[in-house]
All heavy atoms as atom14 arrays in JSON, in Angstrom:
{
  "sequence": "MKVKIFDEEDEKDLEVDINDFLEGLDGDVVDIKYQVSVGVFSDEQVFCFSAMIVYY",
  "atom14_mask": [
    [1, 1, 1, 1, 1, 1, 1, 1, 0, 0, 0, 0, 0, 0],
    [1, 1, 1, 1, 1, 1, 1, 1, 1, 0, 0, 0, 0, 0],
    [1, 1, 1, 1, 1, 1, 1, 0, 0, 0, 0, 0, 0, 0],
    [1, 1, 1, 1, 1, 1, 1, 1, 1, 0, 0, 0, 0, 0],
    [1, 1, 1, 1, 1, 1, 1, 1, 0, 0, 0, 0, 0, 0],
    [1, 1, 1, 1, 1, 1, 1, 1, 1, 1, 1, 0, 0, 0],
    [1, 1, 1, 1, 1, 1, 1, 1, 0, 0, 0, 0, 0, 0],
    [1, 1, 1, 1, 1, 1, 1, 1, 1, 0, 0, 0, 0, 0],
    [1, 1, 1, 1, 1, 1, 1, 1, 1, 0, 0, 0, 0, 0],
    [1, 1, 1, 1, 1, 1, 1, 1, 0, 0, 0, 0, 0, 0],
    [1, 1, 1, 1, 1, 1, 1, 1, 1, 0, 0, 0, 0, 0],
    [1, 1, 1, 1, 1, 1, 1, 1, 1, 0, 0, 0, 0, 0],
    [1, 1, 1, 1, 1, 1, 1, 1, 0, 0, 0, 0, 0, 0],
    [1, 1, 1, 1, 1, 1, 1, 1, 0, 0, 0, 0, 0, 0],
    [1, 1, 1, 1, 1, 1, 1, 1, 1, 0, 0, 0, 0, 0],
    [1, 1, 1, 1, 1, 1, 1, 0, 0, 0, 0, 0, 0, 0],
    [1, 1, 1, 1, 1, 1, 1, 1, 0, 0, 0, 0, 0, 0],
    [1, 1, 1, 1, 1, 1, 1, 1, 0, 0, 0, 0, 0, 0],
    [1, 1, 1, 1, 1, 1, 1, 1, 0, 0, 0, 0, 0, 0],
    [1, 1, 1, 1, 1, 1, 1, 1, 0, 0, 0, 0, 0, 0],
    [1, 1, 1, 1, 1, 1, 1, 1, 1, 1, 1, 0, 0, 0],
    [1, 1, 1, 1, 1, 1, 1, 1, 0, 0, 0, 0, 0, 0],
    [1, 1, 1, 1, 1, 1, 1, 1, 1, 0, 0, 0, 0, 0],
    [1, 1, 1, 1, 0, 0, 0, 0, 0, 0, 0, 0, 0, 0],
    [1, 1, 1, 1, 1, 1, 1, 1, 0, 0, 0, 0, 0, 0],
    [1, 1, 1, 1, 1, 1, 1, 1, 0, 0, 0, 0, 0, 0],
    [1, 1, 1, 1, 0, 0, 0, 0, 0, 0, 0, 0, 0, 0],
    [1, 1, 1, 1, 1, 1, 1, 1, 0, 0, 0, 0, 0, 0],
    [1, 1, 1, 1, 1, 1, 1, 0, 0, 0, 0, 0, 0, 0],
    [1, 1, 1, 1, 1, 1, 1, 0, 0, 0, 0, 0, 0, 0],
    [1, 1, 1, 1, 1, 1, 1, 1, 0, 0, 0, 0, 0, 0],
    [1, 1, 1, 1, 1, 1, 1, 1, 0, 0, 0, 0, 0, 0],
    [1, 1, 1, 1, 1, 1, 1, 1, 1, 0, 0, 0, 0, 0],
    [1, 1, 1, 1, 1, 1, 1, 1, 1, 1, 1, 1, 0, 0],
    [1, 1, 1, 1, 1, 1, 1, 1, 1, 0, 0, 0, 0, 0],
    [1, 1, 1, 1, 1, 1, 1, 0, 0, 0, 0, 0, 0, 0],
    [1, 1, 1, 1, 1, 1, 0, 0, 0, 0, 0, 0, 0, 0],
    [1, 1, 1, 1, 1, 1, 1, 0, 0, 0, 0, 0, 0, 0],
    [1, 1, 1, 1, 0, 0, 0, 0, 0, 0, 0, 0, 0, 0],
    [1, 1, 1, 1, 1, 1, 1, 0, 0, 0, 0, 0, 0, 0],
    [1, 1, 1, 1, 1, 1, 1, 1, 1, 1, 1, 0, 0, 0],
    [1, 1, 1, 1, 1, 1, 0, 0, 0, 0, 0, 0, 0, 0],
    [1, 1, 1, 1, 1, 1, 1, 1, 0, 0, 0, 0, 0, 0],
    [1, 1, 1, 1, 1, 1, 1, 1, 1, 0, 0, 0, 0, 0],
    [1, 1, 1, 1, 1, 1, 1, 1, 1, 0, 0, 0, 0, 0],
    [1, 1, 1, 1, 1, 1, 1, 0, 0, 0, 0, 0, 0, 0],
    [1, 1, 1, 1, 1, 1, 1, 1, 1, 1, 1, 0, 0, 0],
    [1, 1, 1, 1, 1, 1, 0, 0, 0, 0, 0, 0, 0, 0],
    [1, 1, 1, 1, 1, 1, 1, 1, 1, 1, 1, 0, 0, 0],
    [1, 1, 1, 1, 1, 1, 0, 0, 0, 0, 0, 0, 0, 0],
    [1, 1, 1, 1, 1, 0, 0, 0, 0, 0, 0, 0, 0, 0],
    [1, 1, 1, 1, 1, 1, 1, 1, 0, 0, 0, 0, 0, 0],
    [1, 1, 1, 1, 1, 1, 1, 1, 0, 0, 0, 0, 0, 0],
    [1, 1, 1, 1, 1, 1, 1, 0, 0, 0, 0, 0, 0, 0],
    [1, 1, 1, 1, 1, 1, 1, 1, 1, 1, 1, 1, 0, 0],
    [1, 1, 1, 1, 1, 1, 1, 1, 1, 1, 1, 1, 0, 0]
  ],
  "atom14_positions": [
    [[98.51, 24.31, 82.01], [97.78, 25.27, 81.23], [97.82, 26.61, 81.96], [97.72, 26.66, 83.18], [96.34, 24.79, 81.04], [95.63, 25.56, 79.97], [93.98, 24.93, 79.56], [94.25, 23.21, 79.35], [0.0, 0.0, 0.0], [0.0, 0.0, 0.0], [0.0, 0.0, 0.0], [0.0, 0.0, 0.0], [0.0, 0.0, 0.0], [0.0, 0.0, 0.0]],
    [[97.92, 27.68, 81.21], [97.96, 29.03, 81.77], [97.02, 29.93, 80.99], [96.58, 29.59, 79.88], [99.38, 29.6, 81.67], [100.4, 28.84, 82.47], [101.76, 29.49, 82.32], [102.79, 28.73, 83.13], [104.1, 29.35, 83.02], [0.0, 0.0, 0.0], [0.0, 0.0, 0.0], [0.0, 0.0, 0.0], [0.0, 0.0, 0.0], [0.0, 0.0, 0.0]],
    [[96.71, 31.11, 81.56], [95.91, 32.11, 80.85], [96.6, 33.47, 80.95], [97.34, 33.74, 81.89], [94.47, 32.23, 81.41], [93.72, 30.94, 81.25], [94.47, 32.68, 82.84], [0.0, 0.0, 0.0], [0.0, 0.0, 0.0], [0.0, 0.0, 0.0], [0.0, 0.0, 0.0], [0.0, 0.0, 0.0], [0.0, 0.0, 0.0], [0.0, 0.0, 0.0]],
    [[96.36, 34.28, 79.95], [96.82, 35.67, 79.93], [95.62, 36.51, 79.53], [94.95, 36.23, 78.53], [97.97, 35.84, 78.94], [98.46, 37.25, 78.76], [99.22, 37.73, 79.97], [99.79, 39.12, 79.71], [100.42, 39.69, 80.86], [0.0, 0.0, 0.0], [0.0, 0.0, 0.0], [0.0, 0.0, 0.0], [0.0, 0.0, 0.0], [0.0, 0.0, 0.0]],
    [[95.33, 37.55, 80.32], [94.17, 38.4, 80.06], [94.63, 39.8, 79.65], [95.54, 40.36, 80.28], [93.26, 38.47, 81.29], [92.72, 37.07, 81.59], [92.12, 39.46, 81.08], [91.92, 36.97, 82.87], [0.0, 0.0, 0.0], [0.0, 0.0, 0.0], [0.0, 0.0, 0.0], [0.0, 0.0, 0.0], [0.0, 0.0, 0.0], [0.0, 0.0, 0.0]],
    [[94.02, 40.32, 78.61], [94.32, 41.64, 78.1], [93.06, 42.49, 78.18], [91.96, 42.0, 77.95], [94.76, 41.57, 76.63], [96.0, 40.76, 76.41], [95.91, 39.39, 76.19], [97.25, 41.35, 76.44], [97.04, 38.64, 75.99], [98.38, 40.6, 76.24], [98.28, 39.24, 76.01], [0.0, 0.0, 0.0], [0.0, 0.0, 0.0], [0.0, 0.0, 0.0]],
    [[93.23, 43.8, 78.46], [92.1, 44.71, 78.57], [92.55, 46.09, 78.1], [93.49, 46.65, 78.66], [91.62, 44.76, 80.02], [90.44, 45.69, 80.21], [89.55, 45.69, 79.35], [90.43, 46.4, 81.22], [0.0, 0.0, 0.0], [0.0, 0.0, 0.0], [0.0, 0.0, 0.0], [0.0, 0.0, 0.0], [0.0, 0.0, 0.0], [0.0, 0.0, 0.0]],
    [[91.91, 46.6, 77.07], [92.28, 47.9, 76.51], [91.03, 48.71, 76.16], [89.96, 48.13, 75.95], [93.12, 47.73, 75.24], [94.49, 47.13, 75.46], [95.45, 48.05, 76.19], [95.17, 49.26, 76.28], [96.48, 47.55, 76.66], [0.0, 0.0, 0.0], [0.0, 0.0, 0.0], [0.0, 0.0, 0.0], [0.0, 0.0, 0.0], [0.0, 0.0, 0.0]],
    [[91.18, 50.01, 76.06], [90.08, 50.89, 75.66], [90.01, 51.07, 74.15], [89.04, 51.64, 73.65], [90.22, 52.25, 76.34], [90.02, 52.2, 77.84], [90.12, 53.56, 78.49], [90.1, 54.58, 77.77], [90.21, 53.59, 79.72], [0.0, 0.0, 0.0], [0.0, 0.0, 0.0], [0.0, 0.0, 0.0], [0.0, 0.0, 0.0], [0.0, 0.0, 0.0]],
    [[91.0, 50.6, 73.43], [91.05, 50.74, 71.98], [91.41, 49.39, 71.36], [92.32, 48.71, 71.85], [92.09, 51.8, 71.6], [92.16, 52.02, 70.12], [91.35, 52.81, 69.6], [93.02, 51.39, 69.46], [0.0, 0.0, 0.0], [0.0, 0.0, 0.0], [0.0, 0.0, 0.0], [0.0, 0.0, 0.0], [0.0, 0.0, 0.0], [0.0, 0.0, 0.0]],
    [[90.71, 49.0, 70.31], [90.95, 47.7, 69.7], [92.35, 47.57, 69.1], [92.93, 46.48, 69.09], [89.88, 47.36, 68.65], [89.84, 48.23, 67.43], [88.94, 49.45, 67.56], [88.67, 49.93, 68.67], [88.51, 49.95, 66.5], [0.0, 0.0, 0.0], [0.0, 0.0, 0.0], [0.0, 0.0, 0.0], [0.0, 0.0, 0.0], [0.0, 0.0, 0.0]],
    [[92.9, 48.65, 68.6], [94.26, 48.6, 68.05], [95.3, 48.34, 69.14], [96.27, 47.61, 68.93], [94.6, 49.9, 67.29], [93.79, 50.08, 66.04], [94.1, 48.98, 65.03], [93.33, 49.21, 63.76], [93.48, 48.11, 62.82], [0.0, 0.0, 0.0], [0.0, 0.0, 0.0], [0.0, 0.0, 0.0], [0.0, 0.0, 0.0], [0.0, 0.0, 0.0]],
    [[95.1, 48.93, 70.33], [96.01, 48.67, 71.45], [95.93, 47.2, 71.87], [96.95, 46.58, 72.19], [95.67, 49.57, 72.64], [95.97, 51.03, 72.38], [96.81, 51.32, 71.49], [95.38, 51.88, 73.06], [0.0, 0.0, 0.0], [0.0, 0.0, 0.0], [0.0, 0.0, 0.0], [0.0, 0.0, 0.0], [0.0, 0.0, 0.0], [0.0, 0.0, 0.0]],
    [[94.73, 46.64, 71.87], [94.56, 45.24, 72.21], [95.29, 44.36, 71.19], [95.98, 43.4, 71.55], [93.08, 44.87, 72.26], [92.76, 43.43, 72.62], [93.17, 43.12, 74.05], [91.28, 43.14, 72.43], [0.0, 0.0, 0.0], [0.0, 0.0, 0.0], [0.0, 0.0, 0.0], [0.0, 0.0, 0.0], [0.0, 0.0, 0.0], [0.0, 0.0, 0.0]],
    [[95.15, 44.7, 69.93], [95.81, 43.95, 68.87], [97.32, 43.96, 69.05], [97.98, 42.92, 68.95], [95.43, 44.56, 67.52], [95.97, 43.84, 66.32], [95.52, 44.5, 65.03], [94.34, 44.88, 64.92], [96.37, 44.63, 64.13], [0.0, 0.0, 0.0], [0.0, 0.0, 0.0], [0.0, 0.0, 0.0], [0.0, 0.0, 0.0], [0.0, 0.0, 0.0]],
    [[97.89, 45.11, 69.34], [99.34, 45.23, 69.54], [99.78, 44.4, 70.74], [100.77, 43.66, 70.66], [99.74, 46.71, 69.71], [101.17, 46.83, 70.19], [99.56, 47.47, 68.41], [0.0, 0.0, 0.0], [0.0, 0.0, 0.0], [0.0, 0.0, 0.0], [0.0, 0.0, 0.0], [0.0, 0.0, 0.0], [0.0, 0.0, 0.0], [0.0, 0.0, 0.0]],
    [[99.06, 44.5, 71.84], [99.41, 43.75, 73.04], [99.38, 42.25, 72.8], [100.3, 41.52, 73.21], [98.45, 44.09, 74.19], [98.7, 45.45, 74.78], [99.7, 46.1, 74.43], [97.86, 45.88, 75.61], [0.0, 0.0, 0.0], [0.0, 0.0, 0.0], [0.0, 0.0, 0.0], [0.0, 0.0, 0.0], [0.0, 0.0, 0.0], [0.0, 0.0, 0.0]],
    [[98.34, 41.77, 72.12], [98.22, 40.34, 71.85], [99.33, 39.88, 70.9], [99.96, 38.84, 71.13], [96.83, 39.99, 71.29], [95.78, 40.17, 72.39], [96.8, 38.57, 70.72], [94.36, 40.02, 71.92], [0.0, 0.0, 0.0], [0.0, 0.0, 0.0], [0.0, 0.0, 0.0], [0.0, 0.0, 0.0], [0.0, 0.0, 0.0], [0.0, 0.0, 0.0]],
    [[99.58, 40.63, 69.84], [100.64, 40.25, 68.91], [102.01, 40.23, 69.58], [102.81, 39.33, 69.32], [100.64, 41.18, 67.69], [99.52, 40.85, 66.73], [99.07, 39.72, 66.64], [99.06, 41.85, 66.01], [0.0, 0.0, 0.0], [0.0, 0.0, 0.0], [0.0, 0.0, 0.0], [0.0, 0.0, 0.0], [0.0, 0.0, 0.0], [0.0, 0.0, 0.0]],
    [[102.28, 41.19, 70.45], [103.55, 41.21, 71.19], [103.67, 39.98, 72.08], [104.72, 39.35, 72.15], [103.68, 42.48, 72.03], [103.93, 43.72, 71.21], [104.26, 43.6, 70.0], [103.79, 44.82, 71.77], [0.0, 0.0, 0.0], [0.0, 0.0, 0.0], [0.0, 0.0, 0.0], [0.0, 0.0, 0.0], [0.0, 0.0, 0.0], [0.0, 0.0, 0.0]],
    [[102.58, 39.63, 72.76], [102.59, 38.46, 73.63], [102.82, 37.18, 72.82], [103.64, 36.34, 73.19], [101.27, 38.37, 74.4], [101.15, 37.11, 75.22], [101.82, 36.99, 76.42], [100.36, 36.06, 74.78], [101.71, 35.83, 77.18], [100.24, 34.9, 75.53], [100.92, 34.79, 76.73], [0.0, 0.0, 0.0], [0.0, 0.0, 0.0], [0.0, 0.0, 0.0]],
    [[102.09, 37.03, 71.71], [102.22, 35.83, 70.9], [103.6, 35.7, 70.26], [104.11, 34.59, 70.1], [101.13, 35.81, 69.81], [99.69, 35.65, 70.32], [98.72, 35.78, 69.15], [99.51, 34.34, 71.06], [0.0, 0.0, 0.0], [0.0, 0.0, 0.0], [0.0, 0.0, 0.0], [0.0, 0.0, 0.0], [0.0, 0.0, 0.0], [0.0, 0.0, 0.0]],
    [[104.19, 36.83, 69.92], [105.53, 36.81, 69.33], [106.56, 36.22, 70.29], [107.48, 35.51, 69.88], [105.94, 38.23, 68.93], [107.23, 38.3, 68.15], [107.49, 39.72, 67.69], [106.71, 40.23, 66.88], [108.48, 40.3, 68.18], [0.0, 0.0, 0.0], [0.0, 0.0, 0.0], [0.0, 0.0, 0.0], [0.0, 0.0, 0.0], [0.0, 0.0, 0.0]],
    [[106.41, 36.51, 71.57], [107.35, 36.03, 72.57], [106.92, 34.75, 73.27], [107.63, 34.25, 74.15], [0.0, 0.0, 0.0], [0.0, 0.0, 0.0], [0.0, 0.0, 0.0], [0.0, 0.0, 0.0], [0.0, 0.0, 0.0], [0.0, 0.0, 0.0], [0.0, 0.0, 0.0], [0.0, 0.0, 0.0], [0.0, 0.0, 0.0], [0.0, 0.0, 0.0]],
    [[105.79, 34.19, 72.87], [105.26, 33.0, 73.54], [106.08, 31.77, 73.19], [106.29, 31.46, 72.02], [103.79, 32.77, 73.14], [103.1, 31.56, 73.77], [103.0, 31.73, 75.28], [101.72, 31.38, 73.16], [0.0, 0.0, 0.0], [0.0, 0.0, 0.0], [0.0, 0.0, 0.0], [0.0, 0.0, 0.0], [0.0, 0.0, 0.0], [0.0, 0.0, 0.0]],
    [[106.53, 31.08, 74.23], [107.25, 29.82, 74.03], [106.31, 28.7, 74.45], [106.45, 28.12, 75.53], [108.53, 29.81, 74.88], [109.37, 28.59, 74.62], [109.28, 28.03, 73.51], [110.11, 28.18, 75.54], [0.0, 0.0, 0.0], [0.0, 0.0, 0.0], [0.0, 0.0, 0.0], [0.0, 0.0, 0.0], [0.0, 0.0, 0.0], [0.0, 0.0, 0.0]],
    [[105.31, 28.44, 73.64], [104.3, 27.43, 73.94], [103.25, 27.42, 72.85], [103.43, 28.02, 71.8], [0.0, 0.0, 0.0], [0.0, 0.0, 0.0], [0.0, 0.0, 0.0], [0.0, 0.0, 0.0], [0.0, 0.0, 0.0], [0.0, 0.0, 0.0], [0.0, 0.0, 0.0], [0.0, 0.0, 0.0], [0.0, 0.0, 0.0], [0.0, 0.0, 0.0]],
    [[102.16, 26.73, 73.13], [101.09, 26.58, 72.16], [99.81, 27.25, 72.67], [99.44, 27.1, 73.83], [100.79, 25.11, 71.91], [101.97, 24.39, 71.26], [102.64, 25.0, 70.4], [102.21, 23.23, 71.63], [0.0, 0.0, 0.0], [0.0, 0.0, 0.0], [0.0, 0.0, 0.0], [0.0, 0.0, 0.0], [0.0, 0.0, 0.0], [0.0, 0.0, 0.0]],
    [[99.13, 27.95, 71.78], [97.84, 28.56, 72.1], [96.76, 27.49, 72.0], [96.66, 26.78, 71.0], [97.52, 29.74, 71.15], [96.12, 30.25, 71.37], [98.54, 30.85, 71.34], [0.0, 0.0, 0.0], [0.0, 0.0, 0.0], [0.0, 0.0, 0.0], [0.0, 0.0, 0.0], [0.0, 0.0, 0.0], [0.0, 0.0, 0.0], [0.0, 0.0, 0.0]],
    [[95.95, 27.39, 73.04], [94.83, 26.46, 73.06], [93.57, 27.15, 72.55], [92.83, 26.59, 71.74], [94.59, 25.92, 74.49], [93.35, 25.04, 74.54], [95.81, 25.18, 75.0], [0.0, 0.0, 0.0], [0.0, 0.0, 0.0], [0.0, 0.0, 0.0], [0.0, 0.0, 0.0], [0.0, 0.0, 0.0], [0.0, 0.0, 0.0], [0.0, 0.0, 0.0]],
    [[93.34, 28.4, 73.03], [92.13, 29.1, 72.66], [92.31, 30.59, 72.92], [93.12, 30.99, 73.76], [90.96, 28.59, 73.5], [89.59, 28.96, 72.95], [89.52, 29.5, 71.83], [88.59, 28.69, 73.64], [0.0, 0.0, 0.0], [0.0, 0.0, 0.0], [0.0, 0.0, 0.0], [0.0, 0.0, 0.0], [0.0, 0.0, 0.0], [0.0, 0.0, 0.0]],
    [[91.54, 31.4, 72.2], [91.49, 32.85, 72.44], [90.02, 33.25, 72.52], [89.25, 32.95, 71.61], [92.19, 33.65, 71.32], [93.67, 33.28, 71.24], [92.02, 35.15, 71.56], [94.42, 33.96, 70.11], [0.0, 0.0, 0.0], [0.0, 0.0, 0.0], [0.0, 0.0, 0.0], [0.0, 0.0, 0.0], [0.0, 0.0, 0.0], [0.0, 0.0, 0.0]],
    [[89.67, 33.9, 73.62], [88.31, 34.41, 73.81], [88.37, 35.93, 73.7], [89.26, 36.55, 74.28], [87.77, 34.04, 75.2], [87.76, 32.56, 75.49], [86.72, 31.85, 74.68], [86.65, 30.39, 75.13], [85.82, 29.59, 74.3], [0.0, 0.0, 0.0], [0.0, 0.0, 0.0], [0.0, 0.0, 0.0], [0.0, 0.0, 0.0], [0.0, 0.0, 0.0]],
    [[87.42, 36.52, 73.0], [87.4, 37.96, 72.74], [86.07, 38.53, 73.17], [85.03, 37.89, 73.0], [87.63, 38.2, 71.24], [87.51, 39.63, 70.8], [88.49, 40.55, 71.09], [86.4, 40.05, 70.07], [88.39, 41.87, 70.68], [86.27, 41.36, 69.65], [87.27, 42.25, 69.96], [87.15, 43.55, 69.55], [0.0, 0.0, 0.0], [0.0, 0.0, 0.0]],
    [[86.1, 39.73, 73.75], [84.85, 40.35, 74.22], [84.94, 41.87, 74.1], [86.0, 42.45, 74.32], [84.62, 39.97, 75.68], [83.36, 40.55, 76.27], [83.13, 40.04, 77.68], [83.2, 38.85, 77.91], [82.88, 40.95, 78.59], [0.0, 0.0, 0.0], [0.0, 0.0, 0.0], [0.0, 0.0, 0.0], [0.0, 0.0, 0.0], [0.0, 0.0, 0.0]],
    [[83.81, 42.49, 73.79], [83.71, 43.95, 73.76], [82.53, 44.35, 74.64], [81.46, 43.75, 74.56], [83.46, 44.47, 72.33], [83.32, 45.98, 72.33], [84.57, 44.05, 71.4], [0.0, 0.0, 0.0], [0.0, 0.0, 0.0], [0.0, 0.0, 0.0], [0.0, 0.0, 0.0], [0.0, 0.0, 0.0], [0.0, 0.0, 0.0], [0.0, 0.0, 0.0]],
    [[82.74, 45.35, 75.48], [81.64, 45.88, 76.27], [81.64, 47.4, 76.18], [82.68, 48.01, 75.92], [81.72, 45.42, 77.73], [82.92, 45.86, 78.3], [0.0, 0.0, 0.0], [0.0, 0.0, 0.0], [0.0, 0.0, 0.0], [0.0, 0.0, 0.0], [0.0, 0.0, 0.0], [0.0, 0.0, 0.0], [0.0, 0.0, 0.0], [0.0, 0.0, 0.0]],
    [[80.47, 47.98, 76.39], [80.31, 49.43, 76.29], [79.57, 49.92, 77.52], [78.58, 49.32, 77.94], [79.51, 49.82, 75.03], [79.31, 51.32, 74.96], [80.17, 49.31, 73.78], [0.0, 0.0, 0.0], [0.0, 0.0, 0.0], [0.0, 0.0, 0.0], [0.0, 0.0, 0.0], [0.0, 0.0, 0.0], [0.0, 0.0, 0.0], [0.0, 0.0, 0.0]],
    [[80.06, 51.02, 78.07], [79.38, 51.66, 79.19], [79.17, 53.12, 78.86], [79.92, 53.71, 78.09], [0.0, 0.0, 0.0], [0.0, 0.0, 0.0], [0.0, 0.0, 0.0], [0.0, 0.0, 0.0], [0.0, 0.0, 0.0], [0.0, 0.0, 0.0], [0.0, 0.0, 0.0], [0.0, 0.0, 0.0], [0.0, 0.0, 0.0], [0.0, 0.0, 0.0]],
    [[78.12, 53.69, 79.42], [77.84, 55.11, 79.19], [77.9, 55.83, 80.52], [77.21, 55.47, 81.47], [76.46, 55.3, 78.53], [76.16, 56.78, 78.36], [76.38, 54.57, 77.21], [0.0, 0.0, 0.0], [0.0, 0.0, 0.0], [0.0, 0.0, 0.0], [0.0, 0.0, 0.0], [0.0, 0.0, 0.0], [0.0, 0.0, 0.0], [0.0, 0.0, 0.0]],
    [[78.77, 56.82, 80.59], [78.91, 57.66, 81.77], [78.73, 59.1, 81.36], [79.52, 59.63, 80.57], [80.29, 57.46, 82.41], [80.54, 56.04, 82.83], [81.3, 55.19, 82.05], [79.99, 55.55, 84.01], [81.52, 53.88, 82.43], [80.2, 54.24, 84.39], [80.99, 53.4, 83.61], [0.0, 0.0, 0.0], [0.0, 0.0, 0.0], [0.0, 0.0, 0.0]],
    [[77.68, 59.73, 81.85], [77.3, 61.09, 81.44], [77.07, 61.08, 79.94], [76.25, 60.34, 79.45], [78.35, 62.11, 81.85], [78.46, 62.16, 83.26], [0.0, 0.0, 0.0], [0.0, 0.0, 0.0], [0.0, 0.0, 0.0], [0.0, 0.0, 0.0], [0.0, 0.0, 0.0], [0.0, 0.0, 0.0], [0.0, 0.0, 0.0], [0.0, 0.0, 0.0]],
    [[77.85, 61.88, 79.2], [77.72, 61.93, 77.75], [78.8, 61.13, 77.04], [78.95, 61.22, 75.82], [77.8, 63.4, 77.28], [76.6, 64.21, 77.74], [75.53, 63.59, 77.97], [76.73, 65.44, 77.88], [0.0, 0.0, 0.0], [0.0, 0.0, 0.0], [0.0, 0.0, 0.0], [0.0, 0.0, 0.0], [0.0, 0.0, 0.0], [0.0, 0.0, 0.0]],
    [[79.56, 60.35, 77.78], [80.71, 59.65, 77.21], [80.46, 58.15, 77.14], [79.97, 57.53, 78.09], [81.94, 59.91, 78.08], [83.21, 59.32, 77.53], [84.4, 59.63, 78.42], [84.27, 60.41, 79.37], [85.46, 59.06, 78.15], [0.0, 0.0, 0.0], [0.0, 0.0, 0.0], [0.0, 0.0, 0.0], [0.0, 0.0, 0.0], [0.0, 0.0, 0.0]],
    [[80.81, 57.55, 75.99], [80.77, 56.09, 75.84], [82.16, 55.56, 76.13], [83.15, 56.07, 75.62], [80.39, 55.7, 74.42], [78.94, 55.9, 74.08], [78.62, 55.39, 72.69], [79.48, 55.26, 71.84], [77.35, 55.12, 72.45], [0.0, 0.0, 0.0], [0.0, 0.0, 0.0], [0.0, 0.0, 0.0], [0.0, 0.0, 0.0], [0.0, 0.0, 0.0]],
    [[82.23, 54.52, 76.94], [83.51, 53.91, 77.29], [83.5, 52.48, 76.76], [82.61, 51.7, 77.1], [83.74, 53.92, 78.81], [85.05, 53.23, 79.14], [83.71, 55.33, 79.35], [0.0, 0.0, 0.0], [0.0, 0.0, 0.0], [0.0, 0.0, 0.0], [0.0, 0.0, 0.0], [0.0, 0.0, 0.0], [0.0, 0.0, 0.0], [0.0, 0.0, 0.0]],
    [[84.46, 52.17, 75.92], [84.58, 50.83, 75.35], [85.64, 50.06, 76.1], [86.66, 50.62, 76.53], [84.96, 50.91, 73.87], [83.85, 51.4, 72.99], [83.67, 52.76, 72.79], [83.0, 50.51, 72.37], [82.65, 53.23, 71.98], [81.97, 50.97, 71.56], [81.8, 52.32, 71.37], [0.0, 0.0, 0.0], [0.0, 0.0, 0.0], [0.0, 0.0, 0.0]],
    [[85.43, 48.76, 76.21], [86.4, 47.87, 76.82], [86.58, 46.67, 75.88], [85.63, 45.93, 75.64], [85.92, 47.41, 78.19], [87.02, 46.24, 78.97], [0.0, 0.0, 0.0], [0.0, 0.0, 0.0], [0.0, 0.0, 0.0], [0.0, 0.0, 0.0], [0.0, 0.0, 0.0], [0.0, 0.0, 0.0], [0.0, 0.0, 0.0], [0.0, 0.0, 0.0]],
    [[87.76, 46.55, 75.33], [88.09, 45.43, 74.44], [88.98, 44.49, 75.24], [90.03, 44.9, 75.74], [88.83, 45.92, 73.2], [88.03, 46.88, 72.37], [88.06, 48.24, 72.62], [87.22, 46.4, 71.35], [87.31, 49.12, 71.85], [86.47, 47.28, 70.58], [86.52, 48.64, 70.83], [0.0, 0.0, 0.0], [0.0, 0.0, 0.0], [0.0, 0.0, 0.0]],
    [[88.56, 43.25, 75.38], [89.34, 42.32, 76.19], [89.48, 40.98, 75.49], [88.66, 40.62, 74.64], [88.72, 42.14, 77.57], [87.4, 41.68, 77.46], [0.0, 0.0, 0.0], [0.0, 0.0, 0.0], [0.0, 0.0, 0.0], [0.0, 0.0, 0.0], [0.0, 0.0, 0.0], [0.0, 0.0, 0.0], [0.0, 0.0, 0.0], [0.0, 0.0, 0.0]],
    [[90.53, 40.27, 75.88], [90.77, 38.94, 75.34], [91.47, 38.1, 76.4], [92.21, 38.62, 77.23], [91.65, 39.02, 74.09], [0.0, 0.0, 0.0], [0.0, 0.0, 0.0], [0.0, 0.0, 0.0], [0.0, 0.0, 0.0], [0.0, 0.0, 0.0], [0.0, 0.0, 0.0], [0.0, 0.0, 0.0], [0.0, 0.0, 0.0], [0.0, 0.0, 0.0]],
    [[91.18, 36.81, 76.37], [91.86, 35.86, 77.22], [92.49, 34.8, 76.33], [91.82, 34.22, 75.48], [90.89, 35.19, 78.19], [91.55, 34.19, 79.1], [90.41, 33.42, 80.27], [89.47, 32.36, 79.19], [0.0, 0.0, 0.0], [0.0, 0.0, 0.0], [0.0, 0.0, 0.0], [0.0, 0.0, 0.0], [0.0, 0.0, 0.0], [0.0, 0.0, 0.0]],
    [[93.78, 34.59, 76.53], [94.49, 33.58, 75.77], [94.8, 32.42, 76.71], [95.38, 32.61, 77.77], [95.8, 34.13, 75.17], [95.48, 35.28, 74.21], [96.59, 33.03, 74.46], [96.69, 35.97, 73.64], [0.0, 0.0, 0.0], [0.0, 0.0, 0.0], [0.0, 0.0, 0.0], [0.0, 0.0, 0.0], [0.0, 0.0, 0.0], [0.0, 0.0, 0.0]],
    [[94.37, 31.22, 76.3], [94.68, 30.01, 77.05], [95.81, 29.33, 76.3], [95.73, 29.13, 75.08], [93.44, 29.07, 77.12], [93.77, 27.8, 77.89], [92.26, 29.8, 77.72], [0.0, 0.0, 0.0], [0.0, 0.0, 0.0], [0.0, 0.0, 0.0], [0.0, 0.0, 0.0], [0.0, 0.0, 0.0], [0.0, 0.0, 0.0], [0.0, 0.0, 0.0]],
    [[96.87, 29.0, 77.04], [98.05, 28.43, 76.37], [98.79, 27.45, 77.29], [98.54, 27.39, 78.48], [99.0, 29.55, 75.93], [99.62, 30.34, 77.06], [100.91, 30.07, 77.49], [98.92, 31.36, 77.71], [101.49, 30.8, 78.53], [99.49, 32.09, 78.73], [100.76, 31.79, 79.14], [101.33, 32.49, 80.17], [0.0, 0.0, 0.0], [0.0, 0.0, 0.0]],
    [[99.68, 26.68, 76.68], [100.57, 25.77, 77.42], [101.93, 26.39, 77.54], [102.4, 27.05, 76.68], [100.71, 24.43, 76.7], [99.5, 23.54, 76.85], [98.65, 23.32, 75.78], [99.23, 22.91, 78.05], [97.55, 22.48, 75.91], [98.14, 22.07, 78.18], [97.31, 21.86, 77.1], [96.23, 21.04, 77.22], [0.0, 0.0, 0.0], [0.0, 0.0, 0.0]]
  ]
}
């Protein structure tokens, strides 16, 4: 079993990265975990969109 972790500041970038990975995957996906977090620095909100894919 293996894992691949993705982390992007924009949900569309995360989507592209995951789709590219899955397109080239020579195995089976066991699970996908998705998470969003937000941080505030000064007047700026920083988003973090992440996912972990567990696969064989």
